[in-house]
mmCIF file of the N, C-alpha and C atoms, coordinates in Angstrom:
data_MODEL
# 
_entry.id   MODEL 
# 
loop_
_atom_site.group_PDB 
_atom_site.id 
_atom_site.type_symbol 
_atom_site.label_atom_id 
_atom_site.label_alt_id 
_atom_site.label_comp_id 
_atom_site.label_asym_id 
_atom_site.label_entity_id 
_atom_site.label_seq_id 
_atom_site.pdbx_PDB_ins_code 
_atom_site.Cartn_x 
_atom_site.Cartn_y 
_atom_site.Cartn_z 
_atom_site.occupancy 
_atom_site.B_iso_or_equiv 
_atom_site.pdbx_formal_charge 
_atom_site.auth_seq_id 
_atom_site.auth_comp_id 
_atom_site.auth_asym_id 
_atom_site.auth_atom_id 
_atom_site.pdbx_PDB_model_num 
ATOM 1   N N  . MET A 1 1  ? 2.432  -21.057 -9.437  1.00 0.00 ? 1  MET A N  1 
ATOM 2   C CA . MET A 1 1  ? 2.378  -19.685 -9.593  1.00 0.00 ? 1  MET A CA 1 
ATOM 3   C C  . MET A 1 1  ? 3.106  -19.211 -10.517 1.00 0.00 ? 1  MET A C  1 
ATOM 4   N N  . SER A 1 2  ? 2.527  -18.433 -11.604 1.00 0.00 ? 2  SER A N  1 
ATOM 5   C CA . SER A 1 2  ? 3.464  -17.881 -12.790 1.00 0.00 ? 2  SER A CA 1 
ATOM 6   C C  . SER A 1 2  ? 4.235  -16.692 -12.306 1.00 0.00 ? 2  SER A C  1 
ATOM 7   N N  . LEU A 1 3  ? 4.815  -16.218 -12.948 1.00 0.00 ? 3  LEU A N  1 
ATOM 8   C CA . LEU A 1 3  ? 5.832  -14.905 -12.747 1.00 0.00 ? 3  LEU A CA 1 
ATOM 9   C C  . LEU A 1 3  ? 4.761  -13.575 -12.521 1.00 0.00 ? 3  LEU A C  1 
ATOM 10  N N  . SER A 1 4  ? 3.874  -13.552 -13.839 1.00 0.00 ? 4  SER A N  1 
ATOM 11  C CA . SER A 1 4  ? 3.040  -12.376 -13.673 1.00 0.00 ? 4  SER A CA 1 
ATOM 12  C C  . SER A 1 4  ? 2.056  -12.427 -12.513 1.00 0.00 ? 4  SER A C  1 
ATOM 13  N N  . ASN A 1 5  ? 1.935  -13.476 -12.256 1.00 0.00 ? 5  ASN A N  1 
ATOM 14  C CA . ASN A 1 5  ? 1.031  -13.481 -10.966 1.00 0.00 ? 5  ASN A CA 1 
ATOM 15  C C  . ASN A 1 5  ? 1.348  -12.504 -9.682  1.00 0.00 ? 5  ASN A C  1 
ATOM 16  N N  . VAL A 1 6  ? 3.011  -13.366 -9.693  1.00 0.00 ? 6  VAL A N  1 
ATOM 17  C CA . VAL A 1 6  ? 3.539  -12.591 -8.486  1.00 0.00 ? 6  VAL A CA 1 
ATOM 18  C C  . VAL A 1 6  ? 3.764  -11.262 -8.645  1.00 0.00 ? 6  VAL A C  1 
ATOM 19  N N  . LYS A 1 7  ? 4.052  -10.747 -9.887  1.00 0.00 ? 7  LYS A N  1 
ATOM 20  C CA . LYS A 1 7  ? 4.021  -9.116  -10.069 1.00 0.00 ? 7  LYS A CA 1 
ATOM 21  C C  . LYS A 1 7  ? 2.916  -8.575  -10.053 1.00 0.00 ? 7  LYS A C  1 
ATOM 22  N N  . PHE A 1 8  ? 1.768  -9.085  -10.101 1.00 0.00 ? 8  PHE A N  1 
ATOM 23  C CA . PHE A 1 8  ? 0.666  -8.492  -9.756  1.00 0.00 ? 8  PHE A CA 1 
ATOM 24  C C  . PHE A 1 8  ? 0.296  -8.112  -8.292  1.00 0.00 ? 8  PHE A C  1 
ATOM 25  N N  . VAL A 1 9  ? 0.532  -9.456  -7.789  1.00 0.00 ? 9  VAL A N  1 
ATOM 26  C CA . VAL A 1 9  ? 0.389  -9.173  -6.112  1.00 0.00 ? 9  VAL A CA 1 
ATOM 27  C C  . VAL A 1 9  ? 1.337  -8.211  -5.586  1.00 0.00 ? 9  VAL A C  1 
ATOM 28  N N  . ASP A 1 10 ? 2.598  -8.172  -5.980  1.00 0.00 ? 10 ASP A N  1 
ATOM 29  C CA . ASP A 1 10 ? 3.443  -7.140  -5.581  1.00 0.00 ? 10 ASP A CA 1 
ATOM 30  C C  . ASP A 1 10 ? 2.994  -6.026  -6.046  1.00 0.00 ? 10 ASP A C  1 
ATOM 31  N N  . ASP A 1 11 ? 2.251  -5.654  -6.980  1.00 0.00 ? 11 ASP A N  1 
ATOM 32  C CA . ASP A 1 11 ? 2.062  -4.124  -7.352  1.00 0.00 ? 11 ASP A CA 1 
ATOM 33  C C  . ASP A 1 11 ? 0.817  -3.921  -6.526  1.00 0.00 ? 11 ASP A C  1 
ATOM 34  N N  . ASN A 1 12 ? -0.112 -4.890  -6.397  1.00 0.00 ? 12 ASN A N  1 
ATOM 35  C CA . ASN A 1 12 ? -1.215 -4.347  -5.600  1.00 0.00 ? 12 ASN A CA 1 
ATOM 36  C C  . ASN A 1 12 ? -0.942 -4.007  -4.194  1.00 0.00 ? 12 ASN A C  1 
ATOM 37  N N  . ALA A 1 13 ? -0.019 -4.968  -3.374  1.00 0.00 ? 13 ALA A N  1 
ATOM 38  C CA . ALA A 1 13 ? 0.619  -4.713  -2.152  1.00 0.00 ? 13 ALA A CA 1 
ATOM 39  C C  . ALA A 1 13 ? 1.174  -3.201  -2.264  1.00 0.00 ? 13 ALA A C  1 
ATOM 40  N N  . THR A 1 14 ? 1.963  -2.834  -3.230  1.00 0.00 ? 14 THR A N  1 
ATOM 41  C CA . THR A 1 14 ? 2.704  -1.448  -3.193  1.00 0.00 ? 14 THR A CA 1 
ATOM 42  C C  . THR A 1 14 ? 1.647  -0.442  -3.547  1.00 0.00 ? 14 THR A C  1 
ATOM 43  N N  . GLN A 1 15 ? 0.444  -0.866  -4.383  1.00 0.00 ? 15 GLN A N  1 
ATOM 44  C CA . GLN A 1 15 ? -0.656 0.226   -4.345  1.00 0.00 ? 15 GLN A CA 1 
ATOM 45  C C  . GLN A 1 15 ? -0.939 0.419   -2.977  1.00 0.00 ? 15 GLN A C  1 
ATOM 46  N N  . ILE A 1 16 ? -1.628 -0.676  -2.400  1.00 0.00 ? 16 ILE A N  1 
ATOM 47  C CA . ILE A 1 16 ? -2.369 -0.437  -1.015  1.00 0.00 ? 16 ILE A CA 1 
ATOM 48  C C  . ILE A 1 16 ? -1.311 0.422   -0.016  1.00 0.00 ? 16 ILE A C  1 
ATOM 49  N N  . PHE A 1 17 ? -0.121 0.034   0.045   1.00 0.00 ? 17 PHE A N  1 
ATOM 50  C CA . PHE A 1 17 ? 0.977  0.453   0.763   1.00 0.00 ? 17 PHE A CA 1 
ATOM 51  C C  . PHE A 1 17 ? 0.945  1.812   0.647   1.00 0.00 ? 17 PHE A C  1 
ATOM 52  N N  . TYR A 1 18 ? 1.155  2.449   -0.644  1.00 0.00 ? 18 TYR A N  1 
ATOM 53  C CA . TYR A 1 18 ? 0.848  3.724   -0.933  1.00 0.00 ? 18 TYR A CA 1 
ATOM 54  C C  . TYR A 1 18 ? -0.210 4.374   -0.596  1.00 0.00 ? 18 TYR A C  1 
ATOM 55  N N  . SER A 1 19 ? -1.621 3.863   -1.017  1.00 0.00 ? 19 SER A N  1 
ATOM 56  C CA . SER A 1 19 ? -2.606 4.606   -0.481  1.00 0.00 ? 19 SER A CA 1 
ATOM 57  C C  . SER A 1 19 ? -2.647 4.692   1.173   1.00 0.00 ? 19 SER A C  1 
ATOM 58  N N  . TYR A 1 20 ? -2.163 3.601   1.493   1.00 0.00 ? 20 TYR A N  1 
ATOM 59  C CA . TYR A 1 20 ? -2.405 3.476   3.465   1.00 0.00 ? 20 TYR A CA 1 
ATOM 60  C C  . TYR A 1 20 ? -1.408 4.596   3.878   1.00 0.00 ? 20 TYR A C  1 
ATOM 61  N N  . LYS A 1 21 ? -0.144 4.787   3.229   1.00 0.00 ? 21 LYS A N  1 
ATOM 62  C CA . LYS A 1 21 ? 0.733  5.935   3.502   1.00 0.00 ? 21 LYS A CA 1 
ATOM 63  C C  . LYS A 1 21 ? 0.324  7.259   3.429   1.00 0.00 ? 21 LYS A C  1 
ATOM 64  N N  . LYS A 1 22 ? -0.622 7.537   2.391   1.00 0.00 ? 22 LYS A N  1 
ATOM 65  C CA . LYS A 1 22 ? -1.125 8.727   2.067   1.00 0.00 ? 22 LYS A CA 1 
ATOM 66  C C  . LYS A 1 22 ? -2.384 9.085   2.983   1.00 0.00 ? 22 LYS A C  1 
ATOM 67  N N  . VAL A 1 23 ? -3.066 8.173   3.331   1.00 0.00 ? 23 VAL A N  1 
ATOM 68  C CA . VAL A 1 23 ? -4.061 8.602   4.454   1.00 0.00 ? 23 VAL A CA 1 
ATOM 69  C C  . VAL A 1 23 ? -3.286 8.586   5.936   1.00 0.00 ? 23 VAL A C  1 
ATOM 70  N N  . VAL A 1 24 ? -2.400 8.019   6.209   1.00 0.00 ? 24 VAL A N  1 
ATOM 71  C CA . VAL A 1 24 ? -1.865 8.187   7.278   1.00 0.00 ? 24 VAL A CA 1 
ATOM 72  C C  . VAL A 1 24 ? -0.882 9.420   7.312   1.00 0.00 ? 24 VAL A C  1 
ATOM 73  N N  . MET A 1 25 ? -0.198 9.764   6.100   1.00 0.00 ? 25 MET A N  1 
ATOM 74  C CA . MET A 1 25 ? 0.168  11.411  6.281   1.00 0.00 ? 25 MET A CA 1 
ATOM 75  C C  . MET A 1 25 ? -0.735 12.465  6.350   1.00 0.00 ? 25 MET A C  1 
ATOM 76  N N  . PHE A 1 26 ? -2.004 12.023  5.743   1.00 0.00 ? 26 PHE A N  1 
ATOM 77  C CA . PHE A 1 26 ? -3.184 13.009  5.844   1.00 0.00 ? 26 PHE A CA 1 
ATOM 78  C C  . PHE A 1 26 ? -3.584 13.327  7.062   1.00 0.00 ? 26 PHE A C  1 
ATOM 79  N N  . VAL A 1 27 ? -3.937 12.112  7.775   1.00 0.00 ? 27 VAL A N  1 
ATOM 80  C CA . VAL A 1 27 ? -4.386 12.086  9.220   1.00 0.00 ? 27 VAL A CA 1 
ATOM 81  C C  . VAL A 1 27 ? -3.430 12.984  9.919   1.00 0.00 ? 27 VAL A C  1 
ATOM 82  N N  . ALA A 1 28 ? -2.155 12.220  10.130  1.00 0.00 ? 28 ALA A N  1 
ATOM 83  C CA . ALA A 1 28 ? -1.042 13.060  10.644  1.00 0.00 ? 28 ALA A CA 1 
ATOM 84  C C  . ALA A 1 28 ? -1.064 14.503  10.759  1.00 0.00 ? 28 ALA A C  1 
ATOM 85  N N  . CYS A 1 29 ? -1.138 15.124  9.249   1.00 0.00 ? 29 CYS A N  1 
ATOM 86  C CA . CYS A 1 29 ? -0.896 16.431  9.031   1.00 0.00 ? 29 CYS A CA 1 
ATOM 87  C C  . CYS A 1 29 ? -2.313 17.123  9.815   1.00 0.00 ? 29 CYS A C  1 
ATOM 88  N N  . LYS A 1 30 ? -3.361 16.424  9.517   1.00 0.00 ? 30 LYS A N  1 
ATOM 89  C CA . LYS A 1 30 ? -4.765 17.016  10.112  1.00 0.00 ? 30 LYS A CA 1 
ATOM 90  C C  . LYS A 1 30 ? -4.610 16.974  11.725  1.00 0.00 ? 30 LYS A C  1 
ATOM 91  N N  . LEU A 1 31 ? -3.802 15.867  12.531  1.00 0.00 ? 31 LEU A N  1 
ATOM 92  C CA . LEU A 1 31 ? -3.895 15.706  13.814  1.00 0.00 ? 31 LEU A CA 1 
ATOM 93  C C  . LEU A 1 31 ? -2.887 16.904  14.252  1.00 0.00 ? 31 LEU A C  1 
ATOM 94  N N  . ARG A 1 32 ? -1.880 17.312  13.674  1.00 0.00 ? 32 ARG A N  1 
ATOM 95  C CA . ARG A 1 32 ? -0.815 18.121  14.013  1.00 0.00 ? 32 ARG A CA 1 
ATOM 96  C C  . ARG A 1 32 ? -1.426 19.577  13.976  1.00 0.00 ? 32 ARG A C  1 
ATOM 97  N N  . LEU A 1 33 ? -2.159 19.778  12.841  1.00 0.00 ? 33 LEU A N  1 
ATOM 98  C CA . LEU A 1 33 ? -2.844 21.261  12.684  1.00 0.00 ? 33 LEU A CA 1 
ATOM 99  C C  . LEU A 1 33 ? -3.816 21.242  13.946  1.00 0.00 ? 33 LEU A C  1 
ATOM 100 N N  . LEU A 1 34 ? -4.676 20.255  14.460  1.00 0.00 ? 34 LEU A N  1 
ATOM 101 C CA . LEU A 1 34 ? -5.451 20.229  15.502  1.00 0.00 ? 34 LEU A CA 1 
ATOM 102 C C  . LEU A 1 34 ? -4.729 20.399  16.734  1.00 0.00 ? 34 LEU A C  1 
ATOM 103 N N  . VAL A 1 35 ? -3.440 19.951  17.018  1.00 0.00 ? 35 VAL A N  1 
ATOM 104 C CA . VAL A 1 35 ? -2.496 19.972  18.036  1.00 0.00 ? 35 VAL A CA 1 
ATOM 105 C C  . VAL A 1 35 ? -2.079 21.602  18.198  1.00 0.00 ? 35 VAL A C  1 
ATOM 106 N N  . LEU A 1 36 ? -1.780 22.068  17.352  1.00 0.00 ? 36 LEU A N  1 
ATOM 107 C CA . LEU A 1 36 ? -1.300 23.426  16.794  1.00 0.00 ? 36 LEU A CA 1 
ATOM 108 C C  . LEU A 1 36 ? -1.990 24.473  17.361  1.00 0.00 ? 36 LEU A C  1 
ATOM 109 N N  . LYS A 1 37 ? -3.511 23.995  16.588  1.00 0.00 ? 37 LYS A N  1 
ATOM 110 C CA . LYS A 1 37 ? -4.572 24.949  17.039  1.00 0.00 ? 37 LYS A CA 1 
ATOM 111 C C  . LYS A 1 37 ? -4.630 25.016  18.476  1.00 0.00 ? 37 LYS A C  1 
ATOM 112 N N  . ASN A 1 38 ? -4.937 23.950  19.352  1.00 0.00 ? 38 ASN A N  1 
ATOM 113 C CA . ASN A 1 38 ? -5.121 23.675  20.637  1.00 0.00 ? 38 ASN A CA 1 
ATOM 114 C C  . ASN A 1 38 ? -4.203 24.494  21.358  1.00 0.00 ? 38 ASN A C  1 
ATOM 115 N N  . LEU A 1 39 ? -2.788 24.056  21.121  1.00 0.00 ? 39 LEU A N  1 
ATOM 116 C CA . LEU A 1 39 ? -1.638 24.824  21.848  1.00 0.00 ? 39 LEU A CA 1 
ATOM 117 C C  . LEU A 1 39 ? -1.825 26.311  21.841  1.00 0.00 ? 39 LEU A C  1 
ATOM 118 N N  . LEU A 1 40 ? -2.325 26.743  20.354  1.00 0.00 ? 40 LEU A N  1 
ATOM 119 C CA . LEU A 1 40 ? -2.317 28.400  20.378  1.00 0.00 ? 40 LEU A CA 1 
ATOM 120 C C  . LEU A 1 40 ? -3.248 28.752  21.116  1.00 0.00 ? 40 LEU A C  1 
ATOM 121 N N  . ALA A 1 41 ? -4.356 28.179  21.302  1.00 0.00 ? 41 ALA A N  1 
ATOM 122 C CA . ALA A 1 41 ? -5.589 28.498  21.845  1.00 0.00 ? 41 ALA A CA 1 
ATOM 123 C C  . ALA A 1 41 ? -5.336 28.462  23.415  1.00 0.00 ? 41 ALA A C  1 
ATOM 124 N N  . LEU A 1 42 ? -4.503 27.432  23.753  1.00 0.00 ? 42 LEU A N  1 
ATOM 125 C CA . LEU A 1 42 ? -4.253 27.538  25.110  1.00 0.00 ? 42 LEU A CA 1 
ATOM 126 C C  . LEU A 1 42 ? -3.236 28.683  25.763  1.00 0.00 ? 42 LEU A C  1 
ATOM 127 N N  . ASN A 1 43 ? -2.293 28.848  24.767  1.00 0.00 ? 43 ASN A N  1 
ATOM 128 C CA . ASN A 1 43 ? -1.144 30.100  24.743  1.00 0.00 ? 43 ASN A CA 1 
ATOM 129 C C  . ASN A 1 43 ? -2.195 31.295  24.914  1.00 0.00 ? 43 ASN A C  1 
ATOM 130 N N  . TYR A 1 44 ? -3.177 31.505  23.890  1.00 0.00 ? 44 TYR A N  1 
ATOM 131 C CA . TYR A 1 44 ? -3.786 32.603  23.807  1.00 0.00 ? 44 TYR A CA 1 
ATOM 132 C C  . TYR A 1 44 ? -4.652 32.995  25.178  1.00 0.00 ? 44 TYR A C  1 
ATOM 133 N N  . SER A 1 45 ? -5.367 31.973  25.815  1.00 0.00 ? 45 SER A N  1 
ATOM 134 C CA . SER A 1 45 ? -5.799 31.913  26.938  1.00 0.00 ? 45 SER A CA 1 
ATOM 135 C C  . SER A 1 45 ? -5.150 32.291  28.104  1.00 0.00 ? 45 SER A C  1 
ATOM 136 N N  . LYS A 1 46 ? -3.866 31.712  27.916  1.00 0.00 ? 46 LYS A N  1 
ATOM 137 C CA . LYS A 1 46 ? -3.010 32.100  29.197  1.00 0.00 ? 46 LYS A CA 1 
ATOM 138 C C  . LYS A 1 46 ? -2.543 33.549  29.351  1.00 0.00 ? 46 LYS A C  1 
ATOM 139 N N  . ILE A 1 47 ? -2.542 34.097  27.707  1.00 0.00 ? 47 ILE A N  1 
ATOM 140 C CA . ILE A 1 47 ? -2.184 35.213  27.527  1.00 0.00 ? 47 ILE A CA 1 
ATOM 141 C C  . ILE A 1 47 ? -3.400 36.244  27.902  1.00 0.00 ? 47 ILE A C  1 
ATOM 142 N N  . CYS A 1 48 ? -4.511 36.047  27.599  1.00 0.00 ? 48 CYS A N  1 
ATOM 143 C CA . CYS A 1 48 ? -5.524 36.575  27.940  1.00 0.00 ? 48 CYS A CA 1 
ATOM 144 C C  . CYS A 1 48 ? -5.660 36.670  29.411  1.00 0.00 ? 48 CYS A C  1 
ATOM 145 N N  . MET A 1 49 ? -5.589 35.653  30.123  1.00 0.00 ? 49 MET A N  1 
ATOM 146 C CA . MET A 1 49 ? -5.665 35.781  31.720  1.00 0.00 ? 49 MET A CA 1 
ATOM 147 C C  . MET A 1 49 ? -4.780 36.521  32.143  1.00 0.00 ? 49 MET A C  1 
ATOM 148 N N  . ASN A 1 50 ? -3.282 36.529  31.643  1.00 0.00 ? 50 ASN A N  1 
ATOM 149 C CA . ASN A 1 50 ? -2.407 37.126  32.304  1.00 0.00 ? 50 ASN A CA 1 
ATOM 150 C C  . ASN A 1 50 ? -2.689 38.891  32.240  1.00 0.00 ? 50 ASN A C  1 
ATOM 151 N N  . THR A 1 51 ? -3.249 39.318  31.013  1.00 0.00 ? 51 THR A N  1 
ATOM 152 C CA . THR A 1 51 ? -3.450 40.694  30.922  1.00 0.00 ? 51 THR A CA 1 
ATOM 153 C C  . THR A 1 51 ? -4.619 41.270  31.652  1.00 0.00 ? 51 THR A C  1 
ATOM 154 N N  . GLU A 1 52 ? -5.554 40.207  31.658  1.00 0.00 ? 52 GLU A N  1 
ATOM 155 C CA . GLU A 1 52 ? -6.514 40.512  32.717  1.00 0.00 ? 52 GLU A CA 1 
ATOM 156 C C  . GLU A 1 52 ? -6.273 40.854  34.137  1.00 0.00 ? 52 GLU A C  1 
ATOM 157 N N  . TYR A 1 53 ? -5.349 39.730  34.644  1.00 0.00 ? 53 TYR A N  1 
ATOM 158 C CA . TYR A 1 53 ? -4.818 39.829  35.766  1.00 0.00 ? 53 TYR A CA 1 
ATOM 159 C C  . TYR A 1 53 ? -3.647 41.120  36.064  1.00 0.00 ? 53 TYR A C  1 
ATOM 160 N N  . LEU A 1 54 ? -3.036 41.822  34.633  1.00 0.00 ? 54 LEU A N  1 
ATOM 161 C CA . LEU A 1 54 ? -2.388 42.655  34.902  1.00 0.00 ? 54 LEU A CA 1 
ATOM 162 C C  . LEU A 1 54 ? -3.202 44.095  35.177  1.00 0.00 ? 54 LEU A C  1 
ATOM 163 N N  . HIS A 1 55 ? -4.463 44.015  34.615  1.00 0.00 ? 55 HIS A N  1 
ATOM 164 C CA . HIS A 1 55 ? -5.354 45.276  34.612  1.00 0.00 ? 55 HIS A CA 1 
ATOM 165 C C  . HIS A 1 55 ? -5.960 45.298  35.923  1.00 0.00 ? 55 HIS A C  1 
ATOM 166 N N  . MET A 1 56 ? -6.304 44.049  36.658  1.00 0.00 ? 56 MET A N  1 
ATOM 167 C CA . MET A 1 56 ? -7.052 44.368  37.909  1.00 0.00 ? 56 MET A CA 1 
ATOM 168 C C  . MET A 1 56 ? -6.195 45.140  38.957  1.00 0.00 ? 56 MET A C  1 
# 
């Protein structure tokens, strides 16, 4: 194996790693947003139930 081949493989691995990292970051961000929305929805429904309870 020549040195240029090794470098090429290394570059390929690096690019794969970075694109994989980008995907992971993107998915993590989306999941975080989803979780935050769900938490907000839960808190909001709790608040609504509390206010309805107070109005009764």
